C-alpha positions as CSV (number, residue, x, y, z in Angstrom):
1,M,-13.5,-19.8,5.4
2,P,-16.8,-18.1,6.1
3,M,-18.1,-15.7,3.4
4,F,-19.9,-12.5,4.1
5,M,-21.9,-9.9,2.1
6,D,-21.7,-6.4,3.5
7,V,-24.1,-3.6,2.6
8,H,-23.3,0.1,2.6
9,E,-26.7,1.6,2.5
10,N,-26.0,5.3,2.2
11,L,-22.9,6.3,0.3
12,P,-21.9,10.0,0.8
13,E,-23.7,12.3,-1.5
14,G,-22.0,12.6,-4.8
15,A,-19.9,9.4,-4.4
16,T,-19.3,7.6,-7.7
17,A,-18.4,4.1,-8.8
18,A,-14.8,5.4,-9.3
19,D,-14.7,6.5,-5.6
20,V,-15.8,3.0,-4.6
21,A,-13.1,1.5,-6.8
22,H,-10.5,3.6,-5.0
23,A,-11.9,2.5,-1.6
24,H,-11.8,-1.1,-2.8
25,E,-8.1,-0.8,-3.8
26,A,-7.5,0.4,-0.2
27,D,-9.3,-2.7,1.1
28,L,-7.1,-4.9,-1.0
29,A,-4.0,-3.2,0.3
30,T,-5.2,-3.7,3.9
31,Q,-7.0,-7.1,3.8
32,S,-4.0,-9.5,4.4
33,A,-3.3,-8.0,7.8
34,H,-6.7,-9.2,9.0
35,G,-6.8,-12.6,7.2
36,V,-9.5,-11.3,4.9
37,K,-10.0,-11.6,1.1
38,Y,-12.4,-9.1,-0.6
39,V,-13.8,-11.0,-3.6
40,K,-16.1,-8.7,-5.5
41,Y,-18.2,-5.6,-5.0
42,W,-21.3,-4.1,-6.7
43,V,-22.3,-0.4,-6.8
44,D,-25.7,1.2,-7.3
45,E,-24.8,4.9,-7.8
46,K,-28.5,5.9,-8.1
47,E,-29.5,4.4,-4.8
48,R,-26.1,5.2,-3.2
49,K,-25.5,1.5,-2.1
50,V,-22.5,-0.8,-2.2
51,F,-22.4,-4.6,-1.7
52,C,-19.1,-6.3,-0.9
53,L,-18.5,-10.1,-1.0
54,V,-15.7,-11.1,1.4
55,E,-14.1,-14.2,2.7
56,A,-13.1,-13.5,6.3
57,P,-12.7,-15.4,9.6
58,S,-15.4,-13.2,11.1
59,A,-17.7,-10.2,10.3
60,E,-15.5,-8.2,12.7
61,A,-12.4,-8.9,10.7
62,A,-14.1,-7.8,7.5
63,E,-15.3,-4.6,9.2
64,A,-11.8,-3.9,10.5
65,V,-10.5,-3.8,6.9
66,H,-13.0,-1.2,5.9
67,R,-12.4,0.8,9.0
68,E,-8.6,0.8,8.6
69,A,-8.5,1.2,4.8
70,H,-10.9,4.1,4.4
71,G,-13.3,4.5,7.3
72,L,-16.5,3.6,5.4
73,V,-17.8,0.7,7.4
74,A,-20.8,-1.4,6.3
75,D,-24.3,-0.7,7.7
76,R,-25.0,-4.5,7.7
77,I,-23.0,-7.7,7.3
78,F,-24.6,-11.0,6.5
79,E,-22.9,-14.4,6.6
80,V,-23.7,-16.1,3.3
81,V,-23.3,-19.5,1.6
82,E,-22.7,-19.7,-2.1
83,G,-25.4,-21.4,-4.2
84,S,-25.5,-22.4,-7.8
Protein backbone atom coordinates (compact mmCIF):
# COMPACT_ATOMS: atom_id res chain seq x y z
CA MET A 1 0.00 0.00 0.00
CA PRO A 2 1.33 3.51 -0.72
CA MET A 3 2.75 5.52 2.16
CA PHE A 4 2.29 9.26 2.66
CA MET A 5 3.73 11.95 4.91
CA ASP A 6 1.35 14.77 5.57
CA VAL A 7 2.38 18.14 6.94
CA HIS A 8 0.23 20.43 9.05
CA GLU A 9 2.16 23.68 8.81
CA ASN A 10 0.22 25.97 11.15
CA LEU A 11 -1.43 24.42 14.17
CA PRO A 12 -3.95 26.65 15.92
CA GLU A 13 -2.32 29.08 18.35
CA GLY A 14 -1.88 27.40 21.75
CA ALA A 15 -2.26 23.83 20.44
CA THR A 16 -0.18 21.35 22.41
CA ALA A 17 1.25 17.90 21.83
CA ALA A 18 -1.61 16.61 24.03
CA ASP A 19 -4.13 18.22 21.67
CA VAL A 20 -2.44 16.48 18.74
CA ALA A 21 -2.54 13.17 20.61
CA HIS A 22 -6.32 13.55 21.00
CA ALA A 23 -6.69 14.34 17.29
CA HIS A 24 -4.56 11.27 16.48
CA GLU A 25 -6.85 9.09 18.60
CA ALA A 26 -9.79 10.39 16.55
CA ASP A 27 -7.86 9.48 13.37
CA LEU A 28 -7.33 5.94 14.66
CA ALA A 29 -11.04 5.61 15.41
CA THR A 30 -11.94 6.77 11.89
CA GLN A 31 -9.19 5.29 9.68
CA SER A 32 -10.62 1.82 8.96
CA ALA A 33 -13.68 3.27 7.22
CA HIS A 34 -11.31 4.69 4.59
CA GLY A 35 -8.84 1.77 4.30
CA VAL A 36 -6.14 3.89 5.95
CA LYS A 37 -3.60 3.17 8.70
CA TYR A 38 -1.99 6.10 10.53
CA VAL A 39 1.44 4.78 11.53
CA LYS A 40 3.19 7.53 13.50
CA TYR A 41 3.20 11.29 13.97
CA TRP A 42 5.63 13.96 15.15
CA VAL A 43 4.86 17.32 16.75
CA ASP A 44 6.93 20.51 16.82
CA GLU A 45 5.04 22.68 19.33
CA LYS A 46 7.44 25.61 18.97
CA GLU A 47 6.99 25.82 15.19
CA ARG A 48 3.32 24.69 15.40
CA LYS A 49 3.84 21.84 12.92
CA VAL A 50 2.72 18.20 12.80
CA PHE A 51 3.94 15.43 10.49
CA CYS A 52 1.86 12.25 10.03
CA LEU A 53 3.03 9.03 8.42
CA VAL A 54 0.14 7.08 6.93
CA GLU A 55 -0.46 4.02 4.79
CA ALA A 56 -3.39 4.77 2.48
CA PRO A 57 -4.76 3.83 -0.91
CA SER A 58 -4.48 7.52 -1.88
CA ALA A 59 -3.66 10.95 -0.49
CA GLU A 60 -7.37 11.74 -0.72
CA ALA A 61 -8.23 8.81 1.55
CA ALA A 62 -5.70 9.99 4.14
CA GLU A 63 -7.13 13.51 3.96
CA ALA A 64 -10.68 12.18 4.36
CA VAL A 65 -9.75 10.62 7.71
CA HIS A 66 -8.44 13.93 9.09
CA ARG A 67 -11.45 15.81 7.76
CA GLU A 68 -13.94 13.37 9.26
CA ALA A 69 -12.08 12.78 12.54
CA HIS A 70 -11.35 16.36 13.58
CA GLY A 71 -11.36 18.74 10.62
CA LEU A 72 -7.64 19.57 10.73
CA VAL A 73 -6.57 18.63 7.22
CA ALA A 74 -2.92 18.69 6.19
CA ASP A 75 -1.47 21.59 4.24
CA ARG A 76 0.64 19.24 2.12
CA ILE A 77 0.76 15.50 1.50
CA PHE A 78 3.75 13.71 -0.04
CA GLU A 79 3.91 10.13 -1.24
CA VAL A 80 7.06 8.62 0.32
CA VAL A 81 9.09 5.43 0.10
CA GLU A 82 10.76 4.06 3.22
CA GLY A 83 14.54 3.95 3.18
CA SER A 84 17.06 2.40 5.53
